C-alpha positions as protocol buffer text, in pm:
chain_id: "A"
residue {
  index: 1
  type: UNK
  ca { x: -1431 y: -443 z: 3617 }
}
residue {
  index: 2
  type: UNK
  ca { x: -1070 y: -716 z: 3588 }
}
residue {
  index: 3
  type: UNK
  ca { x: -1006 y: -1053 z: 3769 }
}
residue {
  index: 4
  type: UNK
  ca { x: -627 y: -1105 z: 3704 }
}
residue {
  index: 5
  type: UNK
  ca { x: -529 y: -1518 z: 3705 }
}
residue {
  index: 6
  type: UNK
  ca { x: -322 y: -1700 z: 3555 }
}
residue {
  index: 7
  type: UNK
  ca { x: -198 y: -2022 z: 3279 }
}
residue {
  index: 8
  type: UNK
  ca { x: 30 y: -2224 z: 3298 }
}
residue {
  index: 9
  type: UNK
  ca { x: 307 y: -2378 z: 3003 }
}
residue {
  index: 10
  type: UNK
  ca { x: 625 y: -2563 z: 3048 }
}
residue {
  index: 11
  type: UNK
  ca { x: 614 y: -2370 z: 3366 }
}
residue {
  index: 12
  type: UNK
  ca { x: 599 y: -2069 z: 3370 }
}
residue {
  index: 13
  type: UNK
  ca { x: 345 y: -1896 z: 3453 }
}
residue {
  index: 14
  type: UNK
  ca { x: 178 y: -1648 z: 3224 }
}
residue {
  index: 15
  type: UNK
  ca { x: -72 y: -1383 z: 3397 }
}
residue {
  index: 16
  type: UNK
  ca { x: -375 y: -1354 z: 3220 }
}
residue {
  index: 17
  type: UNK
  ca { x: -614 y: -964 z: 3249 }
}
residue {
  index: 18
  type: UNK
  ca { x: -941 y: -1101 z: 3216 }
}
residue {
  index: 19
  type: UNK
  ca { x: -1161 y: -710 z: 3148 }
}
residue {
  index: 20
  type: UNK
  ca { x: -1483 y: -750 z: 3122 }
}
residue {
  index: 21
  type: UNK
  ca { x: -1682 y: -465 z: 2943 }
}
residue {
  index: 22
  type: UNK
  ca { x: -2028 y: -388 z: 2776 }
}
residue {
  index: 23
  type: UNK
  ca { x: -1867 y: -626 z: 2428 }
}
residue {
  index: 24
  type: UNK
  ca { x: -1988 y: -876 z: 2279 }
}
residue {
  index: 25
  type: UNK
  ca { x: -1777 y: -1170 z: 2245 }
}
residue {
  index: 26
  type: UNK
  ca { x: -1471 y: -1327 z: 2340 }
}
residue {
  index: 27
  type: UNK
  ca { x: -1126 y: -1234 z: 2303 }
}
residue {
  index: 28
  type: UNK
  ca { x: -804 y: -1394 z: 2376 }
}
residue {
  index: 29
  type: UNK
  ca { x: -522 y: -1121 z: 2306 }
}
residue {
  index: 30
  type: UNK
  ca { x: -146 y: -1136 z: 2284 }
}
residue {
  index: 31
  type: UNK
  ca { x: -47 y: -762 z: 2314 }
}
residue {
  index: 32
  type: UNK
  ca { x: 257 y: -665 z: 2127 }
}
residue {
  index: 33
  type: UNK
  ca { x: 504 y: -597 z: 2454 }
}
residue {
  index: 34
  type: UNK
  ca { x: 383 y: -976 z: 2540 }
}
residue {
  index: 35
  type: UNK
  ca { x: 88 y: -927 z: 2797 }
}
residue {
  index: 36
  type: UNK
  ca { x: -234 y: -1134 z: 2745 }
}
residue {
  index: 37
  type: UNK
  ca { x: -578 y: -989 z: 2779 }
}
residue {
  index: 38
  type: UNK
  ca { x: -916 y: -1168 z: 2761 }
}
residue {
  index: 39
  type: UNK
  ca { x: -1149 y: -925 z: 2680 }
}
residue {
  index: 40
  type: UNK
  ca { x: -1508 y: -1048 z: 2817 }
}
residue {
  index: 41
  type: UNK
  ca { x: -1861 y: -959 z: 2807 }
}
residue {
  index: 42
  type: UNK
  ca { x: -1979 y: -840 z: 3111 }
}
residue {
  index: 43
  type: UNK
  ca { x: -2266 y: -1120 z: 3175 }
}
residue {
  index: 44
  type: UNK
  ca { x: -2017 y: -1418 z: 3028 }
}
residue {
  index: 45
  type: UNK
  ca { x: -1981 y: -1686 z: 3293 }
}
residue {
  index: 46
  type: UNK
  ca { x: -1614 y: -1777 z: 3439 }
}
residue {
  index: 47
  type: UNK
  ca { x: -1698 y: -2100 z: 3267 }
}
residue {
  index: 48
  type: UNK
  ca { x: -1681 y: -1990 z: 2962 }
}
residue {
  index: 49
  type: UNK
  ca { x: -1332 y: -1733 z: 2959 }
}
residue {
  index: 50
  type: UNK
  ca { x: -1169 y: -2110 z: 3135 }
}
residue {
  index: 51
  type: UNK
  ca { x: -1295 y: -2269 z: 2814 }
}
residue {
  index: 52
  type: UNK
  ca { x: -1127 y: -2055 z: 2592 }
}
residue {
  index: 53
  type: UNK
  ca { x: -844 y: -2030 z: 2796 }
}
residue {
  index: 54
  type: UNK
  ca { x: -824 y: -2408 z: 2807 }
}
residue {
  index: 55
  type: UNK
  ca { x: -605 y: -2590 z: 2570 }
}
residue {
  index: 56
  type: UNK
  ca { x: -508 y: -2235 z: 2479 }
}
residue {
  index: 57
  type: UNK
  ca { x: -211 y: -2285 z: 2700 }
}
residue {
  index: 58
  type: UNK
  ca { x: 49 y: -2358 z: 2420 }
}
residue {
  index: 59
  type: UNK
  ca { x: -106 y: -2101 z: 2167 }
}
residue {
  index: 60
  type: UNK
  ca { x: -93 y: -1856 z: 2415 }
}
residue {
  index: 61
  type: UNK
  ca { x: 267 y: -1910 z: 2566 }
}
residue {
  index: 62
  type: UNK
  ca { x: 437 y: -1928 z: 2178 }
}
residue {
  index: 63
  type: UNK
  ca { x: 251 y: -1570 z: 2071 }
}
residue {
  index: 64
  type: UNK
  ca { x: 367 y: -1403 z: 2378 }
}
residue {
  index: 65
  type: UNK
  ca { x: 753 y: -1578 z: 2329 }
}
residue {
  index: 66
  type: UNK
  ca { x: 743 y: -1398 z: 2002 }
}
residue {
  index: 67
  type: UNK
  ca { x: 594 y: -1048 z: 2127 }
}
residue {
  index: 68
  type: UNK
  ca { x: 881 y: -1048 z: 2393 }
}
residue {
  index: 69
  type: UNK
  ca { x: 1132 y: -1182 z: 2074 }
}
residue {
  index: 70
  type: UNK
  ca { x: 1009 y: -909 z: 1838 }
}
residue {
  index: 71
  type: UNK
  ca { x: 1021 y: -624 z: 2087 }
}
residue {
  index: 72
  type: UNK
  ca { x: 1385 y: -715 z: 2235 }
}
residue {
  index: 73
  type: UNK
  ca { x: 1477 y: -686 z: 1833 }
}
residue {
  index: 74
  type: UNK
  ca { x: 1298 y: -371 z: 1775 }
}
residue {
  index: 75
  type: UNK
  ca { x: 1495 y: -282 z: 2123 }
}
residue {
  index: 76
  type: UNK
  ca { x: 1812 y: -322 z: 2015 }
}
residue {
  index: 77
  type: UNK
  ca { x: 1778 y: -153 z: 1711 }
}
residue {
  index: 78
  type: UNK
  ca { x: 1654 y: 216 z: 1856 }
}
residue {
  index: 79
  type: UNK
  ca { x: 1802 y: 435 z: 1637 }
}
residue {
  index: 80
  type: UNK
  ca { x: 1979 y: 759 z: 1798 }
}
residue {
  index: 81
  type: UNK
  ca { x: 1989 y: 1105 z: 1607 }
}
residue {
  index: 82
  type: UNK
  ca { x: 2304 y: 1021 z: 1366 }
}
residue {
  index: 83
  type: UNK
  ca { x: 2172 y: 713 z: 1288 }
}
residue {
  index: 84
  type: UNK
  ca { x: 1843 y: 907 z: 1201 }
}
residue {
  index: 85
  type: UNK
  ca { x: 2046 y: 1167 z: 1005 }
}
residue {
  index: 86
  type: UNK
  ca { x: 2237 y: 852 z: 805 }
}
residue {
  index: 87
  type: UNK
  ca { x: 1887 y: 670 z: 717 }
}
residue {
  index: 88
  type: UNK
  ca { x: 1736 y: 1020 z: 620 }
}
residue {
  index: 89
  type: UNK
  ca { x: 2045 y: 1092 z: 379 }
}
residue {
  index: 90
  type: UNK
  ca { x: 2052 y: 724 z: 254 }
}
residue {
  index: 91
  type: UNK
  ca { x: 1752 y: 693 z: 230 }
}
residue {
  index: 92
  type: UNK
  ca { x: 1737 y: 1008 z: 13 }
}
residue {
  index: 93
  type: UNK
  ca { x: 2040 y: 878 z: -171 }
}
residue {
  index: 94
  type: UNK
  ca { x: 1830 y: 486 z: -283 }
}
residue {
  index: 95
  type: UNK
  ca { x: 1543 y: 706 z: -382 }
}
residue {
  index: 96
  type: UNK
  ca { x: 1740 y: 986 z: -593 }
}
residue {
  index: 97
  type: UNK
  ca { x: 1862 y: 676 z: -762 }
}
residue {
  index: 98
  type: UNK
  ca { x: 1531 y: 431 z: -755 }
}
residue {
  index: 99
  type: UNK
  ca { x: 1355 y: 749 z: -921 }
}
residue {
  index: 100
  type: UNK
  ca { x: 1478 y: 778 z: -1299 }
}
residue {
  index: 101
  type: UNK
  ca { x: 1421 y: 382 z: -1338 }
}
residue {
  index: 102
  type: UNK
  ca { x: 1073 y: 382 z: -1236 }
}
residue {
  index: 103
  type: UNK
  ca { x: 987 y: 681 z: -1354 }
}
residue {
  index: 104
  type: UNK
  ca { x: 770 y: 727 z: -1602 }
}
residue {
  index: 105
  type: UNK
  ca { x: 746 y: 1044 z: -1825 }
}
residue {
  index: 106
  type: UNK
  ca { x: 548 y: 1347 z: -1600 }
}
residue {
  index: 107
  type: UNK
  ca { x: 557 y: 1158 z: -1255 }
}
residue {
  index: 108
  type: UNK
  ca { x: 670 y: 1329 z: -996 }
}
residue {
  index: 109
  type: UNK
  ca { x: 869 y: 1184 z: -745 }
}
residue {
  index: 110
  type: UNK
  ca { x: 700 y: 1097 z: -423 }
}
residue {
  index: 111
  type: UNK
  ca { x: 853 y: 1288 z: -68 }
}
residue {
  index: 112
  type: UNK
  ca { x: 1028 y: 1132 z: 174 }
}
residue {
  index: 113
  type: UNK
  ca { x: 987 y: 1066 z: 494 }
}
residue {
  index: 114
  type: UNK
  ca { x: 1149 y: 807 z: 757 }
}
residue {
  index: 115
  type: UNK
  ca { x: 1075 y: 739 z: 1119 }
}
residue {
  index: 116
  type: UNK
  ca { x: 1098 y: 426 z: 1269 }
}
residue {
  index: 117
  type: UNK
  ca { x: 838 y: 160 z: 1268 }
}
residue {
  index: 118
  type: UNK
  ca { x: 751 y: -81 z: 1447 }
}
residue {
  index: 119
  type: UNK
  ca { x: 562 y: -342 z: 1238 }
}
residue {
  index: 120
  type: UNK
  ca { x: 618 y: -222 z: 867 }
}
residue {
  index: 121
  type: UNK
  ca { x: 900 y: -142 z: 612 }
}
residue {
  index: 122
  type: UNK
  ca { x: 741 y: 102 z: 437 }
}
residue {
  index: 123
  type: UNK
  ca { x: 397 y: 312 z: 390 }
}
residue {
  index: 124
  type: UNK
  ca { x: 259 y: 491 z: 75 }
}
residue {
  index: 125
  type: UNK
  ca { x: 44 y: 769 z: 188 }
}
residue {
  index: 126
  type: UNK
  ca { x: -305 y: 888 z: 16 }
}
residue {
  index: 127
  type: UNK
  ca { x: -119 y: 1176 z: -127 }
}
residue {
  index: 128
  type: UNK
  ca { x: 145 y: 978 z: -271 }
}
residue {
  index: 129
  type: UNK
  ca { x: 404 y: 980 z: 50 }
}
residue {
  index: 130
  type: UNK
  ca { x: 703 y: 778 z: 63 }
}
residue {
  index: 131
  type: UNK
  ca { x: 716 y: 707 z: 447 }
}
residue {
  index: 132
  type: UNK
  ca { x: 1052 y: 438 z: 543 }
}
residue {
  index: 133
  type: UNK
  ca { x: 1143 y: 259 z: 832 }
}
residue {
  index: 134
  type: UNK
  ca { x: 1472 y: 442 z: 965 }
}
residue {
  index: 135
  type: UNK
  ca { x: 1542 y: 72 z: 1079 }
}
residue {
  index: 136
  type: UNK
  ca { x: 1639 y: 22 z: 718 }
}
residue {
  index: 137
  type: UNK
  ca { x: 1972 y: 180 z: 773 }
}
residue {
  index: 138
  type: UNK
  ca { x: 2119 y: -148 z: 888 }
}
residue {
  index: 139
  type: UNK
  ca { x: 1920 y: -393 z: 635 }
}
residue {
  index: 140
  type: UNK
  ca { x: 2114 y: -513 z: 329 }
}
residue {
  index: 141
  type: UNK
  ca { x: 2096 y: -259 z: 34 }
}
residue {
  index: 142
  type: UNK
  ca { x: 1908 y: -486 z: -179 }
}
residue {
  index: 143
  type: UNK
  ca { x: 1669 y: -509 z: 75 }
}
residue {
  index: 144
  type: UNK
  ca { x: 1605 y: -91 z: 86 }
}
residue {
  index: 145
  type: UNK
  ca { x: 1556 y: -98 z: -291 }
}
residue {
  index: 146
  type: UNK
  ca { x: 1346 y: -361 z: -238 }
}
residue {
  index: 147
  type: UNK
  ca { x: 1151 y: -169 z: -25 }
}
residue {
  index: 148
  type: UNK
  ca { x: 1123 y: 152 z: -187 }
}
residue {
  index: 149
  type: UNK
  ca { x: 1109 y: 26 z: -483 }
}
residue {
  index: 150
  type: UNK
  ca { x: 784 y: -173 z: -356 }
}
residue {
  index: 151
  type: UNK
  ca { x: 613 y: 180 z: -185 }
}
residue {
  index: 152
  type: UNK
  ca { x: 673 y: 302 z: -596 }
}
residue {
  index: 153
  type: UNK
  ca { x: 518 y: 17 z: -710 }
}
residue {
  index: 154
  type: UNK
  ca { x: 207 y: 169 z: -473 }
}
residue {
  index: 155
  type: UNK
  ca { x: 167 y: 444 z: -679 }
}
residue {
  index: 156
  type: UNK
  ca { x: 68 y: 264 z: -969 }
}
residue {
  index: 157
  type: UNK
  ca { x: -123 y: -9 z: -821 }
}
residue {
  index: 158
  type: UNK
  ca { x: -248 y: -24 z: -467 }
}
residue {
  index: 159
  type: UNK
  ca { x: -308 y: -308 z: -292 }
}
residue {
  index: 160
  type: UNK
  ca { x: -122 y: -620 z: -315 }
}
residue {
  index: 161
  type: UNK
  ca { x: -275 y: -777 z: -545 }
}
residue {
  index: 162
  type: UNK
  ca { x: -149 y: -983 z: -932 }
}
residue {
  index: 163
  type: UNK
  ca { x: -160 y: -596 z: -1131 }
}
residue {
  index: 164
  type: UNK
  ca { x: 115 y: -511 z: -768 }
}
residue {
  index: 165
  type: UNK
  ca { x: 321 y: -793 z: -848 }
}
residue {
  index: 166
  type: UNK
  ca { x: 373 y: -743 z: -1183 }
}
residue {
  index: 167
  type: UNK
  ca { x: 434 y: -385 z: -1172 }
}
residue {
  index: 168
  type: UNK
  ca { x: 696 y: -425 z: -833 }
}
residue {
  index: 169
  type: UNK
  ca { x: 884 y: -758 z: -1093 }
}
residue {
  index: 170
  type: UNK
  ca { x: 900 y: -497 z: -1414 }
}
residue {
  index: 171
  type: UNK
  ca { x: 1239 y: -338 z: -1178 }
}
residue {
  index: 172
  type: UNK
  ca { x: 1264 y: -563 z: -914 }
}
residue {
  index: 173
  type: UNK
  ca { x: 1258 y: -970 z: -1009 }
}
residue {
  index: 174
  type: UNK
  ca { x: 1397 y: -1114 z: -767 }
}
residue {
  index: 175
  type: UNK
  ca { x: 1165 y: -1003 z: -513 }
}
residue {
  index: 176
  type: UNK
  ca { x: 1035 y: -1286 z: -345 }
}
residue {
  index: 177
  type: UNK
  ca { x: 1432 y: -1387 z: -264 }
}
residue {
  index: 178
  type: UNK
  ca { x: 1508 y: -1009 z: -128 }
}
residue {
  index: 179
  type: UNK
  ca { x: 1113 y: -999 z: 16 }
}
residue {
  index: 180
  type: UNK
  ca { x: 1245 y: -1328 z: 251 }
}
residue {
  index: 181
  type: UNK
  ca { x: 1554 y: -1198 z: 330 }
}
residue {
  index: 182
  type: UNK
  ca { x: 1430 y: -882 z: 485 }
}
residue {
  index: 183
  type: UNK
  ca { x: 1190 y: -1070 z: 645 }
}
residue {
  index: 184
  type: UNK
  ca { x: 1477 y: -1251 z: 844 }
}
residue {
  index: 185
  type: UNK
  ca { x: 1575 y: -934 z: 880 }
}
residue {
  index: 186
  type: UNK
  ca { x: 1492 y: -878 z: 1292 }
}
residue {
  index: 187
  type: UNK
  ca { x: 1304 y: -549 z: 1243 }
}
residue {
  index: 188
  type: UNK
  ca { x: 976 y: -416 z: 1058 }
}
residue {
  index: 189
  type: UNK
  ca { x: 693 y: -685 z: 914 }
}
């Protein structure tokens, strides 16, 4: 059962969908597309839902604006087939350039996959395959190399602990600056 309602922040009327189910707790969720939902147990009183929303108008409006801005930025950076092909070529070239700097004897260069990702710049699969976000095609080259070395460092240190960052710093001593520059770029996370 659902019931719709609205909250108002700075004159903006924001729809809030209430979804009741067999869950145990209340949750206020702002989706990636900006939709706002309250998930509630079937028997929770309306007053509890009102209490959850009360005073959260500014928070909801801010999170919703962030989500919509990210979605719009992502749409502006949508890549066509030619750009995807260019990204695959460039990323393969950069991996080929970074690998000899990184590799130790006996290590095998990972396979590369390129696709558009909504929330990540790159990832390393459990099988050791690197996946890079195609929108890095528009990022500065130093940022692309940072992401490649970041994923390569995960081959030796899973997670983001001190050992991982020590490994990354061996190849990208200014990784903090490159990460900061990349986070200012409008795609990925």
